[in-house]
C-alpha positions as CSV (number, residue, x, y, z in Angstrom):
1,M,-3.1,7.7,-56.9
2,A,-3.8,4.7,-54.7
3,V,-4.8,5.0,-51.1
4,G,-1.7,5.2,-48.9
5,Q,0.7,5.7,-51.9
6,V,3.7,8.0,-51.2
7,S,5.0,10.5,-53.7
8,F,7.1,13.6,-53.9
9,H,5.8,17.1,-54.5
10,D,8.7,18.2,-56.5
11,P,10.7,15.5,-58.4
12,K,13.6,17.9,-58.9
13,K,14.3,17.8,-55.2
14,V,14.7,14.0,-55.1
15,K,18.3,13.0,-54.5
16,K,19.5,9.8,-56.1
17,V,22.7,8.1,-55.3
18,H,24.6,6.1,-57.9
19,V,26.2,2.8,-56.6
20,P,29.3,1.9,-58.7
21,H,29.0,-1.9,-58.2
22,R,26.8,-4.3,-56.2
23,E,28.1,-5.7,-53.0
24,N,26.4,-9.1,-52.6
25,P,27.2,-9.8,-48.9
26,I,25.5,-6.6,-47.8
27,V,22.6,-7.2,-50.2
28,N,22.1,-10.8,-49.0
29,R,22.0,-9.7,-45.3
30,L,19.5,-7.0,-46.2
31,N,17.3,-9.5,-48.1
32,K,17.2,-11.8,-45.1
33,T,15.6,-9.2,-43.0
34,K,13.4,-7.7,-45.7
35,V,9.7,-7.9,-44.9
36,E,7.4,-6.9,-47.6
37,K,3.8,-6.1,-46.6
38,F,0.8,-5.2,-48.7
39,P,-1.7,-3.9,-46.1
40,D,-5.3,-3.1,-46.9
41,L,-5.1,0.6,-45.9
42,Q,-8.8,1.3,-46.6
43,Q,-9.8,-1.6,-44.2
44,E,-7.4,-0.4,-41.6
45,K,-8.8,3.1,-41.9
46,D,-12.4,1.8,-41.6
47,D,-11.4,-0.3,-38.5
48,R,-9.8,2.7,-36.8
49,E,-12.8,4.9,-37.5
50,K,-15.1,2.2,-36.2
51,E,-13.1,1.9,-33.0
52,L,-13.1,5.7,-32.5
53,R,-16.9,5.9,-33.0
54,R,-17.3,3.1,-30.5
55,K,-15.2,4.9,-27.9
56,D,-17.1,8.2,-28.6
57,R,-20.4,6.4,-28.2
58,A,-19.2,4.9,-24.9
59,T,-18.1,8.2,-23.5
60,Q,-21.3,9.9,-24.6
61,Q,-23.4,7.2,-22.9
62,A,-21.3,7.5,-19.7
63,R,-21.8,11.3,-19.8
64,Q,-25.6,10.9,-20.4
65,K,-25.8,8.4,-17.4
66,E,-23.9,10.9,-15.2
67,E,-26.2,13.8,-16.3
68,A,-29.3,11.6,-15.6
69,R,-27.9,10.7,-12.1
70,I,-27.2,14.4,-11.3
71,A,-30.7,15.4,-12.6
72,K,-32.3,12.7,-10.4
73,E,-30.4,13.9,-7.4
74,R,-31.4,17.5,-8.0
75,K,-35.0,16.4,-8.4
76,E,-34.9,14.5,-5.1
77,K,-33.3,17.4,-3.3
78,A,-35.9,19.8,-4.7
79,Y,-38.7,17.4,-3.6
80,Q,-37.2,17.2,-0.1
81,R,-36.8,20.9,0.1
82,D,-40.4,21.5,-1.1
83,H,-42.0,18.8,1.2
84,A,-39.8,19.2,4.3
85,Y,-42.7,20.2,6.5
86,D,-45.4,17.9,5.1
87,D,-45.2,15.5,8.0
88,L,-45.1,18.3,10.6
89,H,-48.8,19.1,10.2
90,S,-50.0,15.6,9.9
91,E,-52.8,14.5,12.2
92,E,-50.6,12.2,14.2
93,A,-48.1,15.0,15.0
94,V,-50.9,17.4,15.9
95,A,-52.6,14.8,18.1
96,S,-49.3,14.0,19.9
97,S,-48.6,17.6,20.7
98,S,-52.1,18.6,21.8
99,N,-53.1,19.2,25.4
100,Q,-56.5,17.5,25.0
101,E,-55.5,14.0,25.7
102,R,-53.0,14.5,28.6
103,D,-53.2,13.2,32.1
104,A,-54.0,15.5,34.9
105,N,-50.5,14.9,36.4
106,F,-48.5,15.8,33.3
107,E,-46.8,18.6,35.2
108,D,-45.2,16.0,37.5
109,D,-43.0,14.9,34.7
110,F,-41.2,18.3,34.8
111,M,-40.1,18.0,38.4
């Protein structure tokens, strides 16, 4: 059986109608609108599968990009959480908060 060929499972269930004589005006009108196509069904199937694979690949790439972005954000948040107090104990911060280098009149600022 050829690709795309149509057949019946049980030939006994096929109903055939006998036409007593041919009516040319009706047949002529039908023949004017008749379009006969011989598509390459295998090629159409291949094209369709190719398109589906392309769409699947595109969605998979989008999902991977999204997962990579989320992983990067999580990594950045973890780094910020782990290193939140790194600059608190730097030498500049310690020097600015020490009492060693203050003026003698530093208490006047509070009044």
